[in-house]
N, C-alpha and C positions, 0 to 999 in steps of 0.2 A: 672473871665472869662479866664484868662491865665491858671489857674489850670485845667480847663476842656479841653482846647485845648491840653495841655501837656499830660493829662491822655489819651486822645483819640489817640495821636501820639504813646504813649507807647503801648496801646492796639493793634493798627494796626501793629506795629513793631513785637510784640510778636506773633500775629496771623500769620504774614507772615513767621516767623521762623518755624511755624508748617505747614502751607499750602504749601509752596514752596517745601520742601523735600518730602511731601506726593505726590504732583503733579509729581515730578521727579521720584519717585518710581513707580507711575502708568505708566509713559512713559516707564520705564525700563521693567516692567512686560509685557507691550504690545509688546516690542521688543522680549522678550523671547518667548512669545506665537507665534508671527509671525515666528520666527526662527524655532520653533518646527513644526509648520504647514508646512512650506516649506520643512523641512527635511523629514517629514512623506510622503508628496506628492512625493518628489523626490525618496524616497525608493520604493514607490508603483509603480511609472512609470518605474524605473529601473528593478524591479522584473517582471513587465508585459512584458517589452522588452526582458528580459532574458528568460522568459517562452516560447517565440515564436521561440527559437533557437533549433538546433538539437543536440548540444554537449556543454560541459562545457566551452570550449575555446570561442566559439561564444557567449555563454551566458554572460561571463565576459566582452567581448568586447562590446556587445550590452548595458549592464548596464553602462559601463564606458562612452559610447557615449552619452547616455541619460543625465548622470550627467555632463559631460563636456560641453554640450550645454547650461547649465544654466549660466546666466550672474550674477556675484556677484553684490550686491547693498549695500546700506548704513548699512543694518542690517546683512545680510548674507554675510560674507567676503569670505568664501570658503566652498566647499562641495566636498566630495570624497567618493568613494566606498571602504568600509573597507573589505567586504567579500562577495563572491558569492558562494553559496552552491547549485550546480546543481545535484540533486539526481534523476536521470532518472530511475534507476533500482529498488530502494526500495520504496520510497514514491511517486515518480512521481511529485515532486514539486521543486521549486527553492526558495531559501531564499537569500535575498539581505540585507546587512547591510550598512548603510551610516553614515557618520559623517559630521556634519556642525559646523563651527566656526562662532559664531555671535558676533556682535559689539554692546555693550550696549551704548545707547546715552548719559546717564548721570551716569557713573560708581560711585558707592559708595564703597570706599576702605575697609570699615570696615564690609561690608556685602558680603560674598563670592558669593552669587547668582548674585550680581550686578557688576561683574567685567568683563572687556573686555577680549576677547579671550575665551569666554565660549564655551566648546564643547557640542554638542547635538548629540545623537545617535538615530537611528531609524532602525527598522527591518520590512521587508515586505515579505510575503510568497504568492506565486502564483502557481497554478497547471501548469505543463508543458503541453502545447497544441500541440506541434509538435511531439508527440510520434507516432511512426509507429505501425500499428496494427500487431499483431502476426498472421501468416497464419495458 
């Protein structure tokens, strides 16, 4: 009877050595997905705000205001506007690039994707809607 209990204990221990890291990896992947979703949404919002401006300076300020209104949380530690390309003359669109730094809940040092301070980049393009009509 003691052999069966000992064997069961060994089986449970070995199983936990496999299940716990797998569970932590799933949590880390979820954090990465949430970070990218937030970054994409923030780039889209910033581009939409920039597209409603009349010049490049106002567009950059509007994009920065949208991004600075975001409150960091446990996963997304910082977000910033990397670039605002306001092309009123040629294409009539604005391109906003954002960068987000995310915090991984259970970092695994030997896997580069699961390390803290992971940067995420996003780009969003919107047509400029404040163009004046040519007479």
